[in-house]
C-alpha positions in Angstrom: -30.5 33.2 -21.2 -28.5 34.6 -18.4 -31.1 32.2 -16.2 -29.9 29.1 -18.1 -26.2 30.2 -17.5 -27.0 30.5 -13.2 -28.8 27.2 -13.1 -26.0 25.4 -15.1 -23.3 26.9 -13.8 -25.0 26.1 -9.8 -25.9 22.3 -11.1 -21.5 22.1 -12.0 -20.9 23.6 -8.3 -23.3 21.3 -6.7 -22.1 18.2 -8.6 -18.4 19.2 -7.8 -19.5 19.5 -3.6 -20.7 16.1 -4.2 -17.7 14.6 -5.9 -15.2 16.1 -3.4 -17.1 15.6 -0.6 -18.1 11.9 -1.1 -16.7 9.5 0.9 -14.0 7.3 0.4 -14.4 3.5 -0.8 -12.9 1.2 1.9 -10.6 -1.0 0.6 -10.2 -4.3 1.9 -7.1 -5.8 2.5 -6.1 -9.4 2.4 -3.7 -11.9 3.3 -1.8 -14.3 0.8 0.0 -17.1 1.9 2.8 -18.7 0.0 4.4 -22.2 0.8 8.3 -20.5 0.9 7.8 -17.5 2.6 4.3 -17.7 4.4 1.3 -15.2 5.4 1.5 -11.5 3.3 -0.2 -8.4 3.1 -2.2 -7.5 -0.3 -4.0 -5.3 -2.0 -7.7 -5.5 -2.8 -6.7 -7.2 -6.4 -3.9 -9.3 -5.2 -0.8 -6.9 -5.3 2.0 -7.7 -2.6 2.6 -5.3 -0.4 6.0 -4.3 1.0 8.1 -2.6 3.4 11.9 -1.5 3.6 14.2 -2.3 6.2 16.0 1.4 6.5 12.3 2.7 6.9 11.0 3.9 10.6 7.4 4.3 11.5 6.6 7.3 10.2 9.6 7.8 7.5 9.9 6.6 4.1 14.0 6.3 3.4 12.8 5.4 -0.4 13.3 8.3 -2.9 14.1 9.7 -5.8 14.8 6.5 -8.1 13.6 4.2 -5.4 10.1 5.6 -5.7 10.0 4.6 -9.3 10.8 1.0 -8.8 9.1 0.9 -5.3 5.9 3.1 -5.4 3.7 4.0 -2.5 0.5 2.1 -1.7 -2.1 4.8 -0.6 -5.8 4.5 0.4 -7.2 6.7 2.3 -9.1 3.9 4.3 -8.2 0.5 4.4 -10.7 -2.8 5.7 -8.0 -4.8 7.6 -7.7 -8.4 6.6 -8.3 -11.0 9.3 -5.0 -11.1 11.4 -4.7 -6.9 11.5 -7.1 -4.5 13.2 -8.2 -1.1 11.6 -5.6 0.6 14.3 -2.4 -1.2 12.3 -3.2 0.8 9.4 -2.5 5.0 9.4 -1.0 7.8 6.9 1.8 9.4 6.1 2.5 12.5 4.7 5.8 12.0 2.0 8.3 14.8 2.4 7.0 15.4 -1.4 3.5 15.8 -0.5 2.2 12.6 -1.7 0.6 10.1 1.1 1.3 6.4 1.8 -0.3 3.9 3.8 1.4 2.6 6.9 1.3 -0.3 8.9 2.1 -0.2 11.9 3.6 2.7 10.9 6.0 1.2 8.9 5.4 2.9 5.0 3.6 0.2 2.3 5.0 -0.2 -1.2 4.4 -1.8 -4.2 7.0 -3.3 -6.8 7.0 -2.3 -10.1 8.4 -5.7 -11.2 5.3 -7.1 -9.9 2.7 -7.8 -12.7 0.6 -10.5 -11.5 -1.6 -11.2 -8.7 0.2 -12.8 -5.7 3.7 -12.2 -7.6 6.6 -11.4 -4.7 9.6 -10.7 -7.1 10.3 -8.3 -4.4 10.9 -10.7 -1.7 14.3 -10.0 -0.3 15.3 -7.8 -3.0 18.6 -6.0 -2.3 18.3 -7.7 1.0 15.8 -4.5 2.1 12.3 -5.4 0.9 9.9 -8.0 2.6 6.3 -8.5 2.5 4.4 -7.7 5.2 3.3 -10.7 7.5 0.4 -9.1 10.0 1.0 -11.9 12.5 4.7 -10.9 12.8 5.7 -7.7 12.1 7.7 -5.9 12.3 10.7 -8.5 12.4 14.1 -8.7 11.8 15.2 -10.3 9.0 18.1 -12.8 9.0 21.2 -12.3 7.2 21.8 -14.1 4.9 18.2 -13.8 4.1 16.9 -17.5 2.4 16.2 -17.2 -1.2 13.7 -15.5 -2.9 10.8 -17.8 -4.3 9.3 -16.5 -7.8 5.7 -16.5 -7.4 2.9 -17.6 -4.6 0.0 -20.5 -4.9 -3.0 -19.6 -4.4 
């Protein structure tokens, strides 16, 4: 009986070691085009990625209520899309200990109101949130910016 318990315990330990040391799955990012705003980064499911104009390389200014509306995007490993290099992507640890993927040092976010693949409802939100075009990032947004479109076309 004791022998069976020891074997079972060792099996659980081995399984935990395998699971916790397994290499992270690489997430393929993509570039989606929209006739109104141009090209922008999206995750592998087509969810739009955003940046905040008050962030700086390595530092997020979106905290508290902001983070509920703009959840951080994080993948341990990303496969860059055409137009970007693996070195463009990195990671920061936010003040609350949460990891967040960066593009050229700037933290990336989702917008909680984007519900479908290709939604860009967060574009130009509050004149502070923008999509990430790998070919022209970072950029200084125009003020006043153009009217935000409703949805991208694929």
